[in-house]
C-alpha positions, 0 to 999 in steps of 0.5 A: 924656669921650666926645670923648676916648674917641673920639679915643683910637681914632684911632691908626695901627692903629685899626679903622674898625668900632671907631671907629664902634661907639665913636661910637654907644656914646658918643653913646647914653651922653652923650645918654641914648638907648637904642639906636643904629645907623649907616649909611655910604654906599658910596664906589663907589655912594653907597648907604647901608649899615648898619654898626653896630647895637646891637639888632635894632630899629634894624637893622630900622628902618634897613633899612626906610628904605633899602628905601623911601628914606623916613624921618628917617634918609634925610632927614638924610643927604640934607639934611646936617642933624640930624633930631629926632623928640622923640616919634614919636606926634606928630612923625613925621606925614611918615613914617607908615610909619616911625612905625608900624614904630617903634611896633611896635619899641617906640621913641618918639624918634629923633635922626639926625645926618649924618656930614658935612664941608664939604658932603660927607655920608658917612653918618648916625648914628641914636639911638633912645629908648624914651621921648620925648626932647627934644634941646635945642641943646646936645644937638644940638651935642654929637651933631653934634660926635661925628659930625664927629670920626668923619667927619674920621677916615673921610675921612682913611682914605679919602684914605690908601687912595686915596693907597696905591692910587695909589702902588701903581699908580705903582710898578707902572708904574715896575717895568714900565718897568724890565722893558721897558727890560731886554727891549729890551736883550735883544732888541736884543742877540740880534737885532742891532737897535737899541733902537727896533727892539727896542721895536717888536718888543715892541709887535708881540708885545703887540698880536698876543697881546693881552697887556700890554706889561710881561707880554711883556717879563717873558717875554723876561727870563725866557727870557734868564735861563734861557739861551734865545735870544729869538725874534721 
């Protein structure tokens, strides 16, 4: 049911934050933990950022790990594999600072799952328990399956956004080319010169003013539409 609920959020108008909050909530419910949080890597800097937290405790523990670059969540992200601490009192010796902080926050277990796809890791989900909690192989597989579904959706959205940006850039380039061709015609007609010579006039104006060629061309068109003769 958790996978079905998560899949239901993957509609054309879904909110990414809704998806991630659903992922954490359903993972807590399915795997019997108490609180959760989720860190996502900033696409431009690769730095982890906290995006979902069910309580102040997980948020503070994640923030501490981000600040020190040490802890089970950081390790899970770096190696791209789940990291389980069944009992913080006995299983967290390699992260003593995290162990002490988790104890103060009232947590006894943590299970971290990387958001990964074919070697690409984009974040990590953390499930906190207030009592010791051992995850067997089936629990780990279920937790990873949920994060895998979310990862695919996030990467698809990023690909779509990249595609949209590229399309916008291409459209802008095409629009600019149309304006430039029109401006060449205006200059050629008003100055009685060839189109090639008109293009050189545009380029010269752009260089001299240190402005984009398309912007100069748009000004030429604007003056022409307002009945003013273009001047070199």
